PQR file with spaces between the fields and no chain letter, atoms N, CA, C, O and H, PARSE charges and radii, in Angstrom:
ATOM       1  N    ALA     1      80.301   82.293  100.122 -0.4000 1.5000
ATOM       2  CA   ALA     1      80.143   80.923   99.670 -0.0000 2.0000
ATOM       3  C    ALA     1      78.724   80.421   99.966  0.5500 1.7000
ATOM       4  O    ALA     1      78.111   79.750   99.136 -0.5500 1.4000
ATOM       5  N    ALA     2      78.216   80.751  101.142 -0.4000 1.5000
ATOM       6  CA   ALA     2      76.860   80.316  101.501 -0.0000 2.0000
ATOM       7  C    ALA     2      75.833   80.971  100.583  0.5500 1.7000
ATOM       8  O    ALA     2      74.863   80.333  100.173 -0.5500 1.4000
ATOM       9  H    ALA     2      78.714   81.296  101.816  0.4000 1.0000
ATOM      10  N    PHE     3      76.046   82.241  100.262 -0.4000 1.5000
ATOM      11  CA   PHE     3      75.134   82.923   99.348 -0.0000 2.0000
ATOM      12  C    PHE     3      75.140   82.249   97.982  0.5500 1.7000
ATOM      13  O    PHE     3      74.080   82.008   97.406 -0.5500 1.4000
ATOM      14  H    PHE     3      76.834   82.759  100.595  0.4000 1.0000
ATOM      15  N    MET     4      76.316   81.944   97.464 -0.4000 1.5000
ATOM      16  CA   MET     4      76.403   81.328   96.136 -0.0000 2.0000
ATOM      17  C    MET     4      75.719   79.971   96.122  0.5500 1.7000
ATOM      18  O    MET     4      75.122   79.595   95.113 -0.5500 1.4000
ATOM      19  H    MET     4      77.178   82.140   97.932  0.4000 1.0000
ATOM      20  N    GLN     5      75.792   79.236   97.210 -0.4000 1.5000
ATOM      21  CA   GLN     5      75.112   77.950   97.294 -0.0000 2.0000
ATOM      22  C    GLN     5      73.604   78.149   97.213  0.5500 1.7000
ATOM      23  O    GLN     5      72.917   77.439   96.478 -0.5500 1.4000
ATOM      24  H    GLN     5      76.277   79.542   98.029  0.4000 1.0000
ATOM      25  N    ARG     6      73.087   79.119   97.973 -0.4000 1.5000
ATOM      26  CA   ARG     6      71.645   79.408   97.926 -0.0000 2.0000
ATOM      27  C    ARG     6      71.226   79.865   96.532  0.5500 1.7000
ATOM      28  O    ARG     6      70.155   79.497   96.050 -0.5500 1.4000
ATOM      29  H    ARG     6      73.644   79.696   98.570  0.4000 1.0000
ATOM      30  N    TYR     7      72.071   80.665   95.885 -0.4000 1.5000
ATOM      31  CA   TYR     7      71.762   81.154   94.549 -0.0000 2.0000
ATOM      32  C    TYR     7      71.739   80.009   93.532  0.5500 1.7000
ATOM      33  O    TYR     7      70.852   79.948   92.681 -0.5500 1.4000
ATOM      34  H    TYR     7      72.942   80.964   96.277  0.4000 1.0000
ATOM      35  N    ARG     8      72.713   79.108   93.623 -0.4000 1.5000
ATOM      36  CA   ARG     8      72.747   77.965   92.690 -0.0000 2.0000
ATOM      37  C    ARG     8      71.505   77.090   92.848  0.5500 1.7000
ATOM      38  O    ARG     8      71.008   76.526   91.873 -0.5500 1.4000
ATOM      39  H    ARG     8      73.434   79.158   94.315  0.4000 1.0000
ATOM      40  N    GLU     9      71.011   76.979   94.071 -0.4000 1.5000
ATOM      41  CA   GLU     9      69.825   76.157   94.319 -0.0000 2.0000
ATOM      42  C    GLU     9      68.544   76.810   93.817  0.5500 1.7000
ATOM      43  O    GLU     9      67.577   76.113   93.507 -0.5500 1.4000
ATOM      44  H    GLU     9      71.414   77.437   94.863  0.4000 1.0000
ATOM      45  N    ASN    10      68.524   78.141   93.733 -0.4000 1.5000
ATOM      46  CA   ASN    10      67.304   78.834   93.316 -0.0000 2.0000
ATOM      47  C    ASN    10      67.656   80.152   92.605  0.5500 1.7000
ATOM      48  O    ASN    10      67.432   81.225   93.166 -0.5500 1.4000
ATOM      49  H    ASN    10      69.309   78.707   93.985  0.4000 1.0000
ATOM      50  N    PRO    11      68.195   80.088   91.396 -0.5600 1.5000
ATOM      51  CA   PRO    11      68.659   81.298   90.708  0.2800 2.0000
ATOM      52  C    PRO    11      67.556   82.274   90.316  0.5500 1.7000
ATOM      53  O    PRO    11      67.856   83.414   89.962 -0.5500 1.4000
ATOM      54  N    SER    12      66.306   81.869   90.368 -0.4000 1.5000
ATOM      55  CA   SER    12      65.226   82.787   89.996 -0.0000 2.0000
ATOM      56  C    SER    12      64.621   83.523   91.197  0.5500 1.7000
ATOM      57  O    SER    12      63.676   84.294   91.030 -0.5500 1.4000
ATOM      58  H    SER    12      66.062   80.943   90.656  0.4000 1.0000
ATOM      59  N    ASP    13      65.145   83.300   92.389 -0.4000 1.5000
ATOM      60  CA   ASP    13      64.658   83.973   93.589 -0.0000 2.0000
ATOM      61  C    ASP    13      65.053   85.456   93.524  0.5500 1.7000
ATOM      62  O    ASP    13      66.235   85.795   93.574 -0.5500 1.4000
ATOM      63  H    ASP    13      65.913   82.674   92.525  0.4000 1.0000
ATOM      64  N    LEU    14      64.042   86.336   93.412 -0.4000 1.5000
ATOM      65  CA   LEU    14      64.308   87.767   93.275 -0.0000 2.0000
ATOM      66  C    LEU    14      65.010   88.355   94.491  0.5500 1.7000
ATOM      67  O    LEU    14      65.810   89.281   94.354 -0.5500 1.4000
ATOM      68  H    LEU    14      63.081   86.061   93.371  0.4000 1.0000
ATOM      69  N    ASN    15      64.724   87.835   95.669 -0.4000 1.5000
ATOM      70  CA   ASN    15      65.409   88.315   96.874 -0.0000 2.0000
ATOM      71  C    ASN    15      66.900   88.042   96.790  0.5500 1.7000
ATOM      72  O    ASN    15      67.709   88.871   97.207 -0.5500 1.4000
ATOM      73  H    ASN    15      64.074   87.083   95.781  0.4000 1.0000
ATOM      74  N    LEU    16      67.269   86.891   96.257 -0.4000 1.5000
ATOM      75  CA   LEU    16      68.681   86.567   96.099 -0.0000 2.0000
ATOM      76  C    LEU    16      69.342   87.468   95.059  0.5500 1.7000
ATOM      77  O    LEU    16      70.503   87.852   95.206 -0.5500 1.4000
ATOM      78  H    LEU    16      66.612   86.218   95.918  0.4000 1.0000
ATOM      79  N    LEU    17      68.603   87.798   94.019 -0.4000 1.5000
ATOM      80  CA   LEU    17      69.157   88.689   93.000 -0.0000 2.0000
ATOM      81  C    LEU    17      69.429   90.076   93.587  0.5500 1.7000
ATOM      82  O    LEU    17      70.439   90.700   93.262 -0.5500 1.4000
ATOM      83  H    LEU    17      67.660   87.486   93.899  0.4000 1.0000
ATOM      84  N    LEU    18      68.540   90.553   94.443 -0.4000 1.5000
ATOM      85  CA   LEU    18      68.773   91.832   95.120 -0.0000 2.0000
ATOM      86  C    LEU    18      69.970   91.740   96.060  0.5500 1.7000
ATOM      87  O    LEU    18      70.785   92.659   96.146 -0.5500 1.4000
ATOM      88  H    LEU    18      67.720   90.046   94.708  0.4000 1.0000
ATOM      89  N    GLU    19      70.061   90.620   96.758 -0.4000 1.5000
ATOM      90  CA   GLU    19      71.189   90.415   97.672 -0.0000 2.0000
ATOM      91  C    GLU    19      72.502   90.358   96.893  0.5500 1.7000
ATOM      92  O    GLU    19      73.540   90.803   97.381 -0.5500 1.4000
ATOM      93  H    GLU    19      69.400   89.873   96.688  0.4000 1.0000
ATOM      94  N    MET    20      72.448   89.812   95.687 -0.4000 1.5000
ATOM      95  CA   MET    20      73.653   89.712   94.871 -0.0000 2.0000
ATOM      96  C    MET    20      74.216   91.094   94.557  0.5500 1.7000
ATOM      97  O    MET    20      75.434   91.267   94.505 -0.5500 1.4000
ATOM      98  H    MET    20      71.604   89.451   95.291  0.4000 1.0000
ATOM      99  N    THR    21      73.357   92.062   94.350 -0.4000 1.5000
ATOM     100  CA   THR    21      73.812   93.424   94.088 -0.0000 2.0000
ATOM     101  C    THR    21      74.654   93.931   95.251  0.5500 1.7000
ATOM     102  O    THR    21      75.691   94.561   95.044 -0.5500 1.4000
ATOM     103  H    THR    21      72.368   91.921   94.393  0.4000 1.0000
ATOM     104  N    ASP    22      74.213   93.658   96.462 -0.4000 1.5000
ATOM     105  CA   ASP    22      74.969   94.052   97.649 -0.0000 2.0000
ATOM     106  C    ASP    22      76.310   93.325   97.697  0.5500 1.7000
ATOM     107  O    ASP    22      77.332   93.931   98.018 -0.5500 1.4000
ATOM     108  H    ASP    22      73.371   93.146   96.631  0.4000 1.0000
ATOM     109  N    TRP    23      76.311   92.041   97.381 -0.4000 1.5000
ATOM     110  CA   TRP    23      77.555   91.260   97.402 -0.0000 2.0000
ATOM     111  C    TRP    23      78.549   91.771   96.365  0.5500 1.7000
ATOM     112  O    TRP    23      79.753   91.797   96.620 -0.5500 1.4000
ATOM     113  H    TRP    23      75.481   91.549   97.120  0.4000 1.0000
ATOM     114  N    ILE    24      78.056   92.176   95.203 -0.4000 1.5000
ATOM     115  CA   ILE    24      78.950   92.702   94.167 -0.0000 2.0000
ATOM     116  C    ILE    24      79.632   93.972   94.671  0.5500 1.7000
ATOM     117  O    ILE    24      80.832   94.159   94.472 -0.5500 1.4000
ATOM     118  H    ILE    24      77.078   92.155   94.996  0.4000 1.0000
ATOM     119  N    SER    25      78.876   94.827   95.314 -0.4000 1.5000
ATOM     120  CA   SER    25      79.441   96.053   95.878 -0.0000 2.0000
ATOM     121  C    SER    25      80.489   95.729   96.935  0.5500 1.7000
ATOM     122  O    SER    25      81.568   96.322   96.948 -0.5500 1.4000
ATOM     123  H    SER    25      77.901   94.675   95.476  0.4000 1.0000
ATOM     124  N    ARG    26      80.173   94.791   97.819 -0.4000 1.5000
ATOM     125  CA   ARG    26      81.132   94.381   98.858 -0.0000 2.0000
ATOM     126  C    ARG    26      82.395   93.790   98.239  0.5500 1.7000
ATOM     127  O    ARG    26      83.504   94.049   98.707 -0.5500 1.4000
ATOM     128  H    ARG    26      79.296   94.309   97.808  0.4000 1.0000
ATOM     129  N    THR    27      82.222   93.001   97.194 -0.4000 1.5000
ATOM     130  CA   THR    27      83.361   92.368   96.540 -0.0000 2.0000
ATOM     131  C    THR    27      84.299   93.424   95.964  0.5500 1.7000
ATOM     132  O    THR    27      85.520   93.300   96.063 -0.5500 1.4000
ATOM     133  H    THR    27      81.322   92.790   96.814  0.4000 1.0000
ATOM     134  N    GLU    28      83.731   94.451   95.369 -0.4000 1.5000
ATOM     135  CA   GLU    28      84.551   95.532   94.820 -0.0000 2.0000
ATOM     136  C    GLU    28      85.345   96.226   95.922  0.5500 1.7000
ATOM     137  O    GLU    28      86.521   96.539   95.738 -0.5500 1.4000
ATOM     138  H    GLU    28      82.739   94.553   95.288  0.4000 1.0000
ATOM     139  N    THR    29      84.709   96.466   97.061 -0.4000 1.5000
ATOM     140  CA   THR    29      85.383   97.103   98.190 -0.0000 2.0000
ATOM     141  C    THR    29      86.520   96.220   98.703  0.5500 1.7000
ATOM     142  O    THR    29      87.625   96.704   98.948 -0.5500 1.4000
ATOM     143  H    THR    29      83.754   96.212   97.210  0.4000 1.0000
ATOM     144  N    ILE    30      86.250   94.942   98.862 -0.4000 1.5000
ATOM     145  CA   ILE    30      87.274   94.008   99.349 -0.0000 2.0000
ATOM     146  C    ILE    30      88.434   93.927   98.363  0.5500 1.7000
ATOM     147  O    ILE    30      89.596   93.915   98.770 -0.5500 1.4000
ATOM     148  H    ILE    30      85.353   94.548   98.663  0.4000 1.0000
ATOM     149  N    THR    31      88.127   93.870   97.081 -0.4000 1.5000
ATOM     150  CA   THR    31      89.173   93.813   96.062 -0.0000 2.0000
ATOM     151  C    THR    31      90.057   95.052   96.126  0.5500 1.7000
ATOM     152  O    THR    31      91.281   94.950   96.035 -0.5500 1.4000
ATOM     153  H    THR    31      87.183   93.879   96.751  0.4000 1.0000
ATOM     154  N    ASP    32      89.444   96.216   96.281 -0.4000 1.5000
ATOM     155  CA   ASP    32      90.218   97.457   96.401 -0.0000 2.0000
ATOM     156  C    ASP    32      91.139   97.410   97.615  0.5500 1.7000
ATOM     157  O    ASP    32      92.303   97.803   97.532 -0.5500 1.4000
ATOM     158  H    ASP    32      88.450   96.299   96.355  0.4000 1.0000
ATOM     159  N    GLU    33      90.617   96.929   98.744 -0.4000 1.5000
ATOM     160  CA   GLU    33      91.427   96.849   99.959 -0.0000 2.0000
ATOM     161  C    GLU    33      92.567   95.845   99.801  0.5500 1.7000
ATOM     162  O    GLU    33      93.683   96.097  100.257 -0.5500 1.4000
ATOM     163  H    GLU    33      89.672   96.610   98.812  0.4000 1.0000
ATOM     164  N    LEU    34      92.294   94.711   99.158 -0.4000 1.5000
ATOM     165  CA   LEU    34      93.358   93.720   98.936 -0.0000 2.0000
ATOM     166  C    LEU    34      94.424   94.278   98.005  0.5500 1.7000
ATOM     167  O    LEU    34      95.610   94.010   98.193 -0.5500 1.4000
ATOM     168  H    LEU    34      91.388   94.507   98.788  0.4000 1.0000
ATOM     169  N    ASP    35      94.019   95.044   97.011 -0.4000 1.5000
ATOM     170  CA   ASP    35      94.995   95.671   96.114 -0.0000 2.0000
ATOM     171  C    ASP    35      95.920   96.609   96.882  0.5500 1.7000
ATOM     172  O    ASP    35      97.123   96.651   96.624 -0.5500 1.4000
ATOM     173  H    ASP    35      93.055   95.262   96.859  0.4000 1.0000
ATOM     174  N    LYS    36      95.354   97.364   97.827 -0.4000 1.5000
ATOM     175  CA   LYS    36      96.171   98.257   98.648 -0.0000 2.0000
ATOM     176  C    LYS    36      97.161   97.449   99.479  0.5500 1.7000
ATOM     177  O    LYS    36      98.323   97.830   99.613 -0.5500 1.4000
ATOM     178  H    LYS    36      94.377   97.330   98.036  0.4000 1.0000
ATOM     179  N    LEU    37      96.695   96.329  100.036 -0.4000 1.5000
ATOM     180  CA   LEU    37      97.590   95.482  100.829 -0.0000 2.0000
ATOM     181  C    LEU    37      98.666   94.858   99.962  0.5500 1.7000
ATOM     182  O    LEU    37      99.822   94.764  100.373 -0.5500 1.4000
ATOM     183  H    LEU    37      95.750   96.020   99.927  0.4000 1.0000
ATOM     184  N    ASP    38      98.294   94.434   98.767 -0.4000 1.5000
ATOM     185  CA   ASP    38      99.293   93.874   97.844 -0.0000 2.0000
ATOM     186  C    ASP    38     100.416   94.877   97.622  0.5500 1.7000
ATOM     187  O    ASP    38     101.593   94.515   97.610 -0.5500 1.4000
ATOM     188  H    ASP    38      97.355   94.511   98.433  0.4000 1.0000
ATOM     189  N    ALA    39     100.044   96.139   97.445 -0.4000 1.5000
ATOM     190  CA   ALA    39     101.026   97.184   97.188 -0.0000 2.0000
ATOM     191  C    ALA    39     101.907   97.456   98.401  0.5500 1.7000
ATOM     192  O    ALA    39     103.038   97.917   98.251 -0.5500 1.4000
ATOM     193  H    ALA    39      99.088   96.433   97.454  0.4000 1.0000
ATOM     194  N    SER    40     101.401   97.175   99.604 -0.4000 1.5000
ATOM     195  CA   SER    40     102.163   97.487  100.815 -0.0000 2.0000
ATOM     196  C    SER    40     102.878   96.275  101.410  0.5500 1.7000
ATOM     197  O    SER    40     103.391   96.360  102.526 -0.5500 1.4000
ATOM     198  H    SER    40     100.481   96.800   99.726  0.4000 1.0000
ATOM     199  N    GLN    41     102.924   95.166  100.705 -0.4000 1.5000
ATOM     200  CA   GLN    41     103.568   93.960  101.243 -0.0000 2.0000
ATOM     201  C    GLN    41     105.013   94.215  101.646  0.5500 1.7000
ATOM     202  O    GLN    41     105.501   93.636  102.616 -0.5500 1.4000
ATOM     203  H    GLN    41     102.508   95.097   99.798  0.4000 1.0000
ATOM     204  N    GLU    42     105.690   95.068  100.915 -0.4000 1.5000
ATOM     205  CA   GLU    42     107.095   95.341  101.219 -0.0000 2.0000
ATOM     206  C    GLU    42     107.258   96.026  102.581  0.5500 1.7000
ATOM     207  O    GLU    42     108.336   95.976  103.172 -0.5500 1.4000
ATOM     208  H    GLU    42     105.294   95.539  100.127  0.4000 1.0000
ATOM     209  N    GLU    43     106.196   96.665  103.078 -0.4000 1.5000
ATOM     210  CA   GLU    43     106.250   97.371  104.349 -0.0000 2.0000
ATOM     211  C    GLU    43     105.800   96.500  105.526  0.5500 1.7000
ATOM     212  O    GLU    43     105.865   96.943  106.673 -0.5500 1.4000
ATOM     213  H    GLU    43     105.320   96.706  102.597  0.4000 1.0000
ATOM     214  N    MET    44     105.351   95.282  105.267 -0.4000 1.5000
ATOM     215  CA   MET    44     104.846   94.413  106.324 -0.0000 2.0000
ATOM     216  C    MET    44     105.988   93.692  107.018  0.5500 1.7000
ATOM     217  O    MET    44     106.984   93.326  106.394 -0.5500 1.4000
ATOM     218  H    MET    44     105.298   94.921  104.336  0.4000 1.0000
ATOM     219  N    ASN    45     105.825   93.492  108.342 -0.4000 1.5000
ATOM     220  CA   ASN    45     106.799   92.654  109.030 -0.0000 2.0000
ATOM     221  C    ASN    45     106.423   91.188  108.777  0.5500 1.7000
ATOM     222  O    ASN    45     105.408   90.913  108.138 -0.5500 1.4000
ATOM     223  H    ASN    45     105.017   93.790  108.849  0.4000 1.0000
ATOM     224  N    ALA    46     107.211   90.278  109.259 -0.4000 1.5000
ATOM     225  CA   ALA    46     107.001   88.853  108.966 -0.0000 2.0000
ATOM     226  C    ALA    46     105.637   88.360  109.459  0.5500 1.7000
ATOM     227  O    ALA    46     104.966   87.612  108.748 -0.5500 1.4000
ATOM     228  H    ALA    46     108.035   90.502  109.778  0.4000 1.0000
ATOM     229  N    ALA    47     105.221   88.761  110.651 -0.4000 1.5000
ATOM     230  CA   ALA    47     103.935   88.307  111.198 -0.0000 2.0000
ATOM     231  C    ALA    47     102.770   88.868  110.388  0.5500 1.7000
ATOM     232  O    ALA    47     101.802   88.157  110.117 -0.5500 1.4000
ATOM     233  H    ALA    47     105.766   89.368  111.228  0.4000 1.0000
ATOM     234  N    GLU    48     102.858   90.140  110.001 -0.4000 1.5000
ATOM     235  CA   GLU    48     101.805   90.751  109.197 -0.0000 2.0000
ATOM     236  C    GLU    48     101.704   90.085  107.830  0.5500 1.7000
ATOM     237  O    GLU    48     100.605   89.828  107.339 -0.5500 1.4000
ATOM     238  H    GLU    48     103.644   90.718  110.221  0.4000 1.0000
ATOM     239  N    LEU    49     102.847   89.809  107.220 -0.4000 1.5000
ATOM     240  CA   LEU    49     102.857   89.160  105.916 -0.0000 2.0000
ATOM     241  C    LEU    49     102.271   87.753  106.008  0.5500 1.7000
ATOM     242  O    LEU    49     101.505   87.348  105.134 -0.5500 1.4000
ATOM     243  H    LEU    49     103.740   90.018  107.619  0.4000 1.0000
ATOM     244  N    GLN    50     102.618   87.009  107.048 -0.4000 1.5000
ATOM     245  CA   GLN    50     102.074   85.669  107.246 -0.0000 2.0000
ATOM     246  C    GLN    50     100.552   85.719  107.381  0.5500 1.7000
ATOM     247  O    GLN    50      99.843   84.929  106.757 -0.5500 1.4000
ATOM     248  H    GLN    50     103.240   87.339  107.758  0.4000 1.0000
ATOM     249  N    TYR    51     100.054   86.650  108.200 -0.4000 1.5000
ATOM     250  CA   TYR    51      98.612   86.806  108.389 -0.0000 2.0000
ATOM     251  C    TYR    51      97.945   87.181  107.070  0.5500 1.7000
ATOM     252  O    TYR    51      96.894   86.639  106.727 -0.5500 1.4000
ATOM     253  H    TYR    51     100.630   87.291  108.707  0.4000 1.0000
ATOM     254  N    TYR    52      98.547   88.099  106.337 -0.4000 1.5000
ATOM     255  CA   TYR    52      98.015   88.527  105.046 -0.0000 2.0000
ATOM     256  C    TYR    52      97.920   87.340  104.085  0.5500 1.7000
ATOM     257  O    TYR    52      96.890   87.143  103.440 -0.5500 1.4000
ATOM     258  H    TYR    52      99.401   88.540  106.615  0.4000 1.0000
ATOM     259  N    LEU    53      98.977   86.560  103.992 -0.4000 1.5000
ATOM     260  CA   LEU    53      98.989   85.421  103.073 -0.0000 2.0000
ATOM     261  C    LEU    53      97.955   84.370  103.461  0.5500 1.7000
ATOM     262  O    LEU    53      97.271   83.824  102.596 -0.5500 1.4000
ATOM     263  H    LEU    53      99.813   86.720  104.516  0.4000 1.0000
ATOM     264  N    GLU    54      97.837   84.085  104.753 -0.4000 1.5000
ATOM     265  CA   GLU    54      96.834   83.124  105.215 -0.0000 2.0000
ATOM     266  C    GLU    54      95.417   83.629  104.950  0.5500 1.7000
ATOM     267  O    GLU    54      94.552   82.868  104.517 -0.5500 1.4000
ATOM     268  H    GLU    54      98.393   84.529  105.456  0.4000 1.0000
ATOM     269  N    SER    55      95.188   84.897  105.209 -0.4000 1.5000
ATOM     270  CA   SER    55      93.853   85.474  105.006 -0.0000 2.0000
ATOM     271  C    SER    55      93.461   85.486  103.540  0.5500 1.7000
ATOM     272  O    SER    55      92.344   85.105  103.192 -0.5500 1.4000
ATOM     273  H    SER    55      95.891   85.515  105.561  0.4000 1.0000
ATOM     274  N    THR    56      94.372   85.921  102.676 -0.4000 1.5000
ATOM     275  CA   THR    56      94.027   85.969  101.251 -0.0000 2.0000
ATOM     276  C    THR    56      93.849   84.563  100.695  0.5500 1.7000
ATOM     277  O    THR    56      92.999   84.352   99.830 -0.5500 1.4000
ATOM     278  H    THR    56      95.280   86.231  102.959  0.4000 1.0000
ATOM     279  N    ALA    57      94.627   83.602  101.170 -0.4000 1.5000
ATOM     280  CA   ALA    57      94.444   82.220  100.718 -0.0000 2.0000
ATOM     281  C    ALA    57      93.058   81.716  101.111  0.5500 1.7000
ATOM     282  O    ALA    57      92.398   81.029  100.331 -0.5500 1.4000
ATOM     283  H    ALA    57      95.317   83.774  101.873  0.4000 1.0000
ATOM     284  N    LYS    58      92.619   82.061  102.324 -0.4000 1.5000
ATOM     285  CA   LYS    58      91.286   81.652  102.771 -0.0000 2.0000
ATOM     286  C    LYS    58      90.205   82.318  101.916  0.5500 1.7000
ATOM     287  O    LYS    58      89.245   81.665  101.506 -0.5500 1.4000
ATOM     288  H    LYS    58      93.156   82.619  102.958  0.4000 1.0000
ATOM     289  N    ILE    59      90.361   83.600  101.652 -0.4000 1.5000
ATOM     290  CA   ILE    59      89.384   84.330  100.835 -0.0000 2.0000
ATOM     291  C    ILE    59      89.300   83.721   99.446  0.5500 1.7000
ATOM     292  O    ILE    59      88.207   83.441   98.953 -0.5500 1.4000
ATOM     293  H    ILE    59      91.141   84.131  101.985  0.4000 1.0000
ATOM     294  N    TYR    60      90.440   83.516   98.816 -0.4000 1.5000
ATOM     295  CA   TYR    60      90.438   82.958   97.464 -0.0000 2.0000
ATOM     296  C    TYR    60      89.920   81.530   97.445  0.5500 1.7000
ATOM     297  O    TYR    60      89.315   81.110   96.459 -0.5500 1.4000
ATOM     298  H    TYR    60      91.328   83.744   99.216  0.4000 1.0000
ATOM     299  N    GLY    61      90.143   80.779   98.512 -0.4000 1.5000
ATOM     300  CA   GLY    61      89.594   79.428   98.619 -0.0000 2.0000
ATOM     301  C    GLY    61      88.070   79.444   98.690  0.5500 1.7000
ATOM     302  O    GLY    61      87.400   78.618   98.071 -0.5500 1.4000
ATOM     303  H    GLY    61      90.635   81.120   99.313  0.4000 1.0000
ATOM     304  N    LEU    62      87.534   80.396   99.451 -0.4000 1.5000
ATOM     305  CA   LEU    62      86.074   80.533   99.540 -0.0000 2.0000
ATOM     306  C    LEU    62      85.478   80.954   98.205  0.5500 1.7000
ATOM     307  O    LEU    62      84.410   80.482   97.814 -0.5500 1.4000
ATOM     308  H    LEU    62      88.079   81.067   99.954  0.4000 1.0000
ATOM     309  N    ILE    63      86.174   81.843   97.511 -0.4000 1.5000
ATOM     310  CA   ILE    63      85.702   82.271   96.187 -0.0000 2.0000
ATOM     311  C    ILE    63      85.692   81.085   95.226  0.5500 1.7000
ATOM     312  O    ILE    63      84.730   80.891   94.482 -0.5500 1.4000
ATOM     313  H    ILE    63      87.042   82.227   97.829  0.4000 1.0000
ATOM     314  N    ALA    64      86.756   80.299   95.244 -0.4000 1.5000
ATOM     315  CA   ALA    64      86.817   79.125   94.373 -0.0000 2.0000
ATOM     316  C    ALA    64      85.721   78.124   94.705  0.5500 1.7000
ATOM     317  O    ALA    64      85.113   77.535   93.811 -0.5500 1.4000
ATOM     318  H    ALA    64      87.537   80.457   95.848  0.4000 1.0000
ATOM     319  N    GLN    65      85.472   77.935   96.001 -0.4000 1.5000
ATOM     320  CA   GLN    65      84.409   77.012   96.431 -0.0000 2.0000
ATOM     321  C    GLN    65      83.049   77.520   95.964  0.5500 1.7000
ATOM     322  O    GLN    65      82.221   76.736   95.503 -0.5500 1.4000
ATOM     323  H    GLN    65      85.965   78.414   96.727  0.4000 1.0000
ATOM     324  N    ALA    66      82.814   78.818   96.078 -0.4000 1.5000
ATOM     325  CA   ALA    66      81.537   79.391   95.674 -0.0000 2.0000
ATOM     326  C    ALA    66      81.347   79.287   94.159  0.5500 1.7000
ATOM     327  O    ALA    66      80.230   79.085   93.682 -0.5500 1.4000
ATOM     328  H    ALA    66      83.487   79.455   96.453  0.4000 1.0000
ATOM     329  N    ALA    67      82.425   79.424   93.418 -0.4000 1.5000
ATOM     330  CA   ALA    67      82.338   79.355   91.961 -0.0000 2.0000
ATOM     331  C    ALA    67      82.141   77.922   91.494  0.5500 1.7000
ATOM     332  O    ALA    67      81.627   77.684   90.402 -0.5500 1.4000
ATOM     333  H    ALA    67      83.333   79.588   93.806  0.4000 1.0000
ATOM     334  N    GLY    68      82.554   76.958   92.332 -0.4000 1.5000
ATOM     335  CA   GLY    68      82.542   75.547   92.081 -0.0000 2.0000
ATOM     336  C    GLY    68      81.482   75.025   91.272  0.5500 1.7000
ATOM     337  O    GLY    68      81.428   73.819   91.028 -0.5500 1.4000
ATOM     338  H    GLY    68      82.972   77.152   93.220  0.4000 1.0000
């Protein structure tokens, strides 16, 4: 979210564009890991599922804020 704010303020900053490449790679990795967790929800106990739901809600909230 902080990166997206800096990017919105100065989209022509070449350093930010390079940093964005790194963020895209990280996003793909995180998405892959979340997909694996989505598939394993049936194997989670109640505490693990609660933590998973809270964490993904926070992640998606940050993504929505950054896209804002």
